[in-house]
N, C-alpha and C positions, 0 to 999 in steps of 0.2 A: 462804943457809939452814939452819939445822939441821933436820932431816925424817927423819921414819921411814917407810920403804920396806913396802908391804905388798902381796905379790904370790904367784903360785905360775905359771903355765904362762910358755910358750915367748912368747904374746903382749904378757907383764910384761918379757920381757928389754929389748928395746929402749927402752922408758922406761927402766927401771934405769941403761942407760948412759947415754945423755942428760942425765938428771940427774947425773950423777958427772962427766960431760963438761962441762957449764954451769959446774960449779963450786959444786953444793951437797954439803954436809956431811953424808953420808949417817950417821947417829948408829945404826942398827941396822936389818935385814931380817925383819921377819916373811913365815912362806912355810909351807903345807902339810908334812903332817910326811912323810918319806918312807912311800912304800909297799911293798909288794913284786911286784914285775914282772919278766919272762922268763921262763923255764923252769926256774929255782931260786929264784924266786918271792923274790928276795932283797929287802933294800929296798932303793927308787932314789931316788938326789936327784930332785928335780924342777928346769924348767930354772933358774928364779928362784934355787932354792938353789946350785947348781951354780955359776951366774954372780954370786953374791955371794961365794962360798968365794974365787973367783977374783981378784975384786977384793980380797980382805982384809977382807969386809961381818963381823960379827957376825950370826947368824941365829937366827932364835926362831922354834919350833915349838909353839905350844901351842894344845892339839885345841878350845880353845874360850875364854873369859874370862871364865867362873863365880867361878874360882880369884881371891880380893883379892890374893893374893899377882903374878899374872901381872898384874892389873892395876896395884897398886902398881909393877913392875917396867917395865910401858907408861910411867906416869906421869914415872918415876924419870929418864928421856931426856932428858925438857926437848928436847923439839922444840917448832919455831915449830910446824911442820904435819905432816899425816900425806898422803902418795901412795897411794891403793889403787888396785889391778889388777888384776882376775879373781883374788882374792886364796883367794876361796872359803869364805870365811868371811862371815855379818850379824853386824856387827858392834852392838855395846849402847852405846846411848845415852850409859852412865860411859865409854865410850872414846870414843866422836865426841866428848866435850867439853872431852878432856885435851887437845890441841893449843890454843894458843895464838889461830892465824889459822883453824882448823880444820884438816878432813879434806877431799879433795880424790880423786875418782874420775874416770877414764875410762871412760866404756861407749860403743863399739862399734855402737853407730844414733843416729840424728834424735830423740832424744828427745821425746815421749812413745812414740813409733812402737820397738818392743818394749825396752820393761826387762823385766829376768830373765838367764834363763844364756845363751840361743844366741841371741843378734841377727844375726851374720853367716849363719849357717843359713838362719836363719827370712825374711831379707830375701830372698836368695834364691830360697829354695822360694815364696815369696806371689808373685813376680816384680816385686818392686821396681826404678823406676828407678834410682833413685839410696838412698844410703845415706850415713854417715859416721859421726863421731863429737864426743861431747858433755863437754865437761869441769864437774863440778858437783860443787856442794858437800855432804856427804851428812849423810843424817840418816835417823829409823830405820826407813822405807819402806824397798820395794825399788824403787830406782833414782826416785826421787821428789823427790830434791834441786832445788832450783835451779841453774839452767846457768849456767855464767861464761863459755864461749867453746864456739861449734862450727864443725867445719869438712866439707862435704860433698863425696861424688867418685858418679862414674856407674856403675852396675852393667853393667860389657860383658858382651855375649855368649859370652863365653870365659870369665869368671868363674870360678873357682870356689869354695870354701869356704875354701881357703888361698890364693890369690892375692890375696882380698879381705883377710884377713886381716896379711896381708905389709903391704898397704897402707893399711890401717885402724892397725896400730899405728905404723906409721912416722908417720904423721900424727898420731897420738894423742901421742907422743911428745913431738915438736914445740909441738905444740898445749899440753901440760902445761908445758914448759917455758918456755911466754911466757905461762901464765897467772901462775906462780911471779915471773915477774919484772913485773908489772902487779896484784899484789896487791891495792895500795892502792889502786888507780884503776877496776877492776872490778865492773862494778853489774850483780850476780845478778840472773836471769833466771827468776821462778816458770813450770816445766811447764805449761801449760795443761792441761784438765781433758777437751778434744774430743780425739779422736785417738790414747786411750791402747790398747796391746793389748802382745801378754804374750807373750815368747820362750820357750817348755816350751822344758826338756834334750831335745834328740834321744832318741828311744827308737829304738834298737835293732830292732824289732818293724816303725819304718816305712822301712826301709832294703833292703826286699825290692819290686823294680819288680816294680807292676802292670801290666801293657802294655794293659788295658783304658783306662787314662786316659789323654788327648791327647796326641800327641805331648811339645807347650808344658811339660804340669806333670813328663815323665817326664824330659825333659831340666834341669827345673829343680831335681827333685827329687835327680840324679845329681850335678849340680855343686855343689849347696849341701850335700851332704853328704861330698863329697870334699873328703879322702882318707881320714877318718872320721866315722862307720863306715862309709861307701863305700855306693854304692847297690848290689846285687847280683839274679842271675839265675842258673839252674841249667838246667848244659847236661848230657847224658848222668848225671843226680843228681850232676854235681861242680857246686861253688859260683866261680860268678866276680864277682867285684867289675870293676865299672863305673868308673872315676875322670876321663874326662872325654867329652863327646858335643854332640851338633851336630845341628839339624833339620835334615831331608834329605824332599826328593820320594817319595812311594810314597804306596801305600795297600794292605794287603792284613787278612789274618788279624793279628788282635791276637798279640802274640809269633812271629807268624814273619817266618825270614831273608827277604829279597826279595831279593839279592843275591851276590857275593862279595866285601864290601866291607864285611858287618855292618851291614847297615841295615836296621834293624828294623822293620816295619808298629807301631802303636799304636791306640788305639780310635779316636784322627783324626788322620792323618797321620804317618809316621814317623822314625825319632832314628838317627843315625850314632854307632855307641859308635866314638872315638877314642882312648882307652887304657884296658887292661882287666891287670886281676890275676885269676892260677888261686892256690889257696889255697899257702899256701909256697913262690912262685913271687915273684918282683918285678914291679914293673907295666909295661906292653907296648906300644909303639903296637901297634895293630887291623892291619898289613901284619903286624906278625912276629909276634904272637900267630895270624894266619892258619896260619904256617909248621908250626907246630909240630901246630895242630887244625884237626881237619877240621870246617867250618859253613858247610856246601853250603848253596845257596837252596831254600826249602821247610823247612827246618829249622823245628821251632817250638820256643820257649824258655820254659822255665817261670819 
């Protein structure tokens, strides 16, 4: 099939690769414009843009589709369908109507739960037992389109946003290839009106750990926003990011260090910090971190 691919972050890259490997013709790749990054604030290509160039594909980066010239250029590609995966723009109806077979989107949740920007993170933070991916036909609303296929996975107690992201990306890529193969036979199913929730973009203000919260909530926060933006606490005035944790036995004053293994008391119960990262340093297992940073029992974390 002749396709337009529209995506930006890492989550989208495996989808692009699988579409190419399945023999689809990618007429063009649309992605977000390069953004300033790094200490020098030089424009940096996003992961999809980089991968598309490696594959020798044309890349376009319009800021939006308000310009008639951009809309016409999209139409002139004569694509049968568009595949949209975390593109970063809400597409106007004038664009959605162009491809003959429509625009298909991969969304990383079991719709209608967790429509919106951060479904992977919110599912972990809410303590959902399972999540998944849905392939839907796009319409003008936010993740409201009818679903063609869906696939489910259990959220394990060890899952972080990173591990779940990678699993869902692979699932979504395979499912999209299947949808394109069965386009003529699949029957779209409208999303139910009950059970709608919205996955708001993660606010950095949410990332500071509140040790007064129950341990189960603290653990979900840590895993749900790992590695970015990363939950954090302060130790001797220095910010320390926590990338992995687990529930642990113990009770005490919220924020108190209970032992020599970074077990921290919460409002109810305790968590053990398994992987941490100091500012300007790489991630470290807790036992390695403790070799260079003394955190004796009785210390209170802010």
